[in-house]
C-alpha positions in Angstrom: 26.1 49.3 82.8 25.0 52.9 82.9 28.7 54.0 82.8 29.4 51.7 79.9 26.4 52.9 78.0 27.3 56.6 78.6 30.8 56.1 77.4 29.7 54.1 74.4 27.4 56.9 73.3 30.2 59.5 73.8 32.7 57.5 71.8 30.4 56.5 68.9 28.7 59.9 68.5 31.9 61.5 67.2 33.7 61.1 63.9 37.2 60.4 65.2 36.6 56.7 66.1 35.3 56.0 62.6 38.2 57.8 60.9 40.7 56.0 63.1 39.1 52.7 62.2 39.5 53.4 58.5 43.1 54.5 59.0 43.9 51.3 61.0 42.3 49.1 58.3 44.2 50.9 55.4 47.5 50.8 57.3 47.2 47.3 58.4 46.2 45.7 55.1 48.1 48.2 52.9 51.4 47.5 54.6 50.8 43.8 54.4 50.5 44.2 50.6 53.7 46.2 50.5 55.5 43.5 52.5 54.3 40.8 50.2 55.1 42.7 47.0 58.6 43.6 48.3 59.3 40.0 49.2 58.2 38.9 45.7 60.4 41.5 44.0 63.3 40.6 46.2 63.1 36.9 45.4 62.6 37.5 41.7 65.7 39.7 41.6 67.7 37.1 43.5 66.6 34.3 41.1 67.2 36.4 38.0 70.8 37.1 39.1 71.4 33.4 39.6 69.9 32.6 36.2 72.3 35.1 34.6 75.2 33.3 36.2 75.9 36.1 38.8 76.4 35.6 42.5 73.7 37.7 44.3 75.2 40.2 46.8 72.2 40.1 49.0 69.9 37.7 50.7 66.3 37.7 49.6 63.7 39.2 51.9 61.5 36.3 53.2 58.9 37.8 55.5 57.9 36.1 58.8 54.4 36.3 60.3 55.5 39.2 62.5 56.4 41.1 59.4 53.1 40.4 57.7 51.0 41.7 60.6 53.5 44.6 61.4 51.2 47.2 59.9 48.5 46.2 62.4 50.7 45.7 65.4 52.8 48.8 64.6 51.0 51.7 63.0 47.5 50.4 63.6 48.0 50.1 67.4 49.6 53.6 67.4 46.4 55.0 66.0 44.4 53.1 68.6 46.5 54.7 71.3 45.9 58.1 69.9 42.1 57.4 69.9 42.2 56.2 73.5 44.2 59.2 74.7 41.9 61.6 72.9 38.9 60.0 74.6 40.3 61.4 77.9 42.1 64.5 76.9 39.3 65.9 74.7 36.9 65.8 77.7 39.4 67.8 79.7 40.0 70.2 76.9 36.3 71.0 76.4 35.3 70.7 80.1 33.0 67.8 79.5 34.9 65.8 82.2 33.4 67.9 84.9 29.8 67.0 83.8 30.9 63.3 83.5 32.2 63.2 87.1 29.2 65.1 88.4 26.9 62.5 86.9 29.2 59.6 87.9 31.0 60.3 91.2 33.0 57.1 90.9 35.7 58.5 88.7 37.7 55.3 88.4 34.7 53.6 86.8 34.7 56.2 84.0 38.3 55.5 83.1 37.8 51.7 83.4 34.8 52.0 81.1 36.8 54.1 78.5 39.7 51.6 78.5 37.4 48.6 78.5 35.3 49.8 75.6 38.0 51.1 73.3 40.3 48.2 74.3 37.7 45.6 73.5 36.9 47.3 70.2 40.6 47.5 69.3 41.2 43.9 70.2 38.4 42.6 68.0 39.4 44.9 65.1 43.1 44.0 65.2 42.3 40.3 65.6 40.3 40.3 62.3 42.9 42.5 60.6 45.8 40.2 61.5 44.1 37.4 59.5 43.5 39.8 56.6 47.1 41.0 56.7 48.4 37.4 56.7 46.2 36.5 53.7 47.2 39.6 51.7 50.9 39.2 52.4 50.7 35.5 51.5 48.9 36.2 48.3 51.1 39.1 47.1 54.4 37.4 48.1 53.7 34.2 46.2 54.6 30.6 47.1 58.4 31.0 47.2 58.8 34.4 48.9 55.9 33.6 51.2 57.1 30.2 52.3 57.5 31.3 55.9 54.0 32.8 56.1 52.2 29.8 57.5 49.9 29.3 60.5 51.9 26.5 61.9 53.8 26.5 65.1 53.4 28.4 68.4 55.4 31.4 67.2 53.3 31.9 64.1 50.0 31.7 66.0 51.4 34.0 68.7 51.9 36.7 66.0 48.1 36.4 65.4 46.5 36.3 68.8 49.2 38.3 70.4 48.3 41.5 68.4 44.8 41.9 70.0 46.3 41.3 73.5 49.0 44.0 72.8 46.3 46.3 71.3 44.2 46.0 74.4 47.1 46.7 76.8 48.2 49.7 74.7 44.7 51.2 74.9 44.8 50.9 78.7 48.2 52.5 78.7 47.0 55.4 76.5 44.0 56.1 78.8 46.4 56.2 81.8 48.8 58.5 80.0 45.9 60.8 78.9 44.6 60.9 82.4 48.0 61.8 83.9 48.9 64.5 81.3 45.4 65.8 80.4 46.9 67.5 77.3 46.2 66.0 73.9 49.5 67.2 72.3 51.6 66.0 75.2 49.9 62.6 75.5 50.0 61.9 71.8 53.6 63.0 71.5 54.7 60.7 74.4 52.7 57.7 73.1 54.2 58.0 69.6 57.8 58.9 70.5 58.1 56.3 73.2 57.9 53.2 71.0 59.2 54.8 67.8 62.1 56.8 69.0 62.9 56.9 72.7 63.5 53.2 73.2 65.6 52.9 70.1 67.9 55.6 71.3 69.3 53.3 73.9 71.3 51.6 71.1 73.5 54.7 71.1 74.7 54.1 74.7 76.8 51.1 74.1 77.0 48.4 76.7 75.0 50.5 79.2 72.1 50.7 76.7 72.3 47.0 76.0 71.8 46.3 79.7 68.8 48.6 79.9 67.0 47.5 76.7 65.7 44.2 78.0 63.7 46.2 80.6 62.1 48.6 78.1 58.3 48.1 77.9 57.6 48.3 74.2 60.7 46.2 73.3 59.3 43.5 75.6 55.9 43.8 73.8 57.7 43.3 70.5 59.5 40.3 71.9 56.1 38.8 72.8 54.9 39.4 69.2 58.0 37.6 67.8 60.3 40.5 67.0 63.1 40.4 69.5 65.2 43.0 67.6 68.5 41.4 68.7 67.9 42.2 72.4 69.1 39.6 74.9 66.0 39.3 77.2 66.1 37.7 80.6 62.9 35.9 80.0 60.9 34.4 77.2 58.0 35.9 75.1 55.4 35.2 77.8 57.6 36.8 80.5 57.8 39.8 78.2 54.0 40.0 78.0 53.8 39.9 81.8 56.4 42.6 82.1 54.6 44.9 79.7 51.2 44.2 81.3 52.6 45.1 84.8 54.1 48.3 83.3 50.7 49.2 81.7 48.7 48.6 84.8 51.1 50.6 87.0 50.6 53.6 84.7 46.9 53.1 84.5 46.8 52.7 88.3 48.7 55.9 88.7 46.0 57.6 86.5 43.2 56.2 88.8 45.0 57.6 91.9 45.6 61.0 90.4 42.1 61.5 88.9 40.6 61.0 92.4 43.0 63.4 94.0 43.0 66.5 91.8 40.2 68.7 90.5 38.6 68.0 87.1 
């Protein structure tokens, strides 16, 4: 409990967690509104062309639940990962980690406390925001464009409760990466480029890339959230979650091993 309390004080006594929270809320709810308004504009244009006797040359955008909560599961979780990584790398940067380890010789417990606190906060925040994003997207899209935005069926509900699970695992991953790299710039760059750029580059490698993509961690996480992105996975959504979780805890475990072997 002393470790948790100490980490809670360190995390909440700085401004960055509060700013990150505001950014996550704005991105999560703001992008949901954009999705809804885009869908409404798309269906209106489609219907207007039909009313004018023209054959539309496009299919209207009808968002799914995974689209509505994409601002939370996408950009919102990325901000959470940045926050989690900085919780570790900032202490290395300013030398605070030495004092922390002197006060708490069990270094692993410090990292577990950081991951647990930020992860629990992120899970609760994203869980609330997914419902808010759903409501905003549904309201702005209207009845016709938002017909698929319903909380019925296992897939729709997985898009809701899957986001906090994904957020928690991403925080654990970020703490592990921050511990391994120690440098804020390097850790943040890797955590942002990995899901946004690196994994998508495998599309450029033809059949070889197609064989590798089912084993990429963030693509598996997206598959669990309901966005398979055209990848032929060897398992279902829950298998993808297990795969991503194993990957996360391997990285975090490596961080625990390294932090106990090298100097602070």
